[in-house]
C-alpha positions, 0 to 999 in steps of 0.5 A, spaced: 947 569 374 948 564 368 953 567 363 951 569 356 955 563 353 951 558 356 944 561 354 946 562 347 949 555 347 943 552 351 937 556 351 931 556 347 934 560 341 927 564 340 928 568 347 933 573 347 939 573 352 936 578 357 929 575 357 933 568 359 937 572 364 931 575 368 927 568 367 933 564 371 934 570 376 926 570 378 925 563 378 931 559 377 936 556 382 944 558 383 945 550 383 944 545 378 942 540 383 937 544 387 931 541 388 924 544 391 919 539 393 912 542 395 905 539 397 900 544 397 902 550 400 908 546 404 915 546 402 918 540 404 925 540 406 930 535 403 937 534 404 941 538 398 944 533 394 952 532 393 951 528 386 947 528 380 945 520 383 943 523 389 939 528 386 936 523 381 934 519 387 931 524 391 927 527 385 924 520 384 922 519 391 918 525 391 915 525 384 908 523 384 907 525 391 909 532 391 910 538 386 918 537 384 922 542 381 929 541 379 935 544 376 937 551 374 930 553 371 926 549 377 924 545 371 918 541 373 920 534 374 916 528 372 913 533 366 910 528 361 913 522 364 909 516 366 914 512 371 919 516 376 924 511 373 924 515 367 927 521 370 935 521 368 941 525 368 938 530 363 934 534 368 940 536 372 945 537 366 946 545 366 945 545 358 939 540 358 936 543 364 936 550 361 934 548 354 928 544 357 926 550 362 927 556 357 923 552 352 917 551 357 917 558 359 918 560 352 911 557 350 908 560 355 911 567 354 909 567 347 902 565 348 902 571 353 905 576 349 900 574 343 894 575 347 
């Protein structure tokens, strides 16, 4: 579980701590270097990266060929990017990944709760 301090510092401030904790628990990963690669219904097993550099290289390798989700919040890699070389360290930084993941989740959450 991600601690409340990291959530308060990095998560979308429009979401309360309990919602973020549930979100990360349900969809997230225990390690900020976690990479999940799926092609259709198949999960592609990729070696667990030991460093951020390895994680970036693996992510760049698969973006455009498969659905790649990364980090604590399993943020969709390549979202809004046109070139895999644009994938950088921020995807695998605990705070940045939590911020990006909760902002994306928050948009969907607000739309669903509004309806």
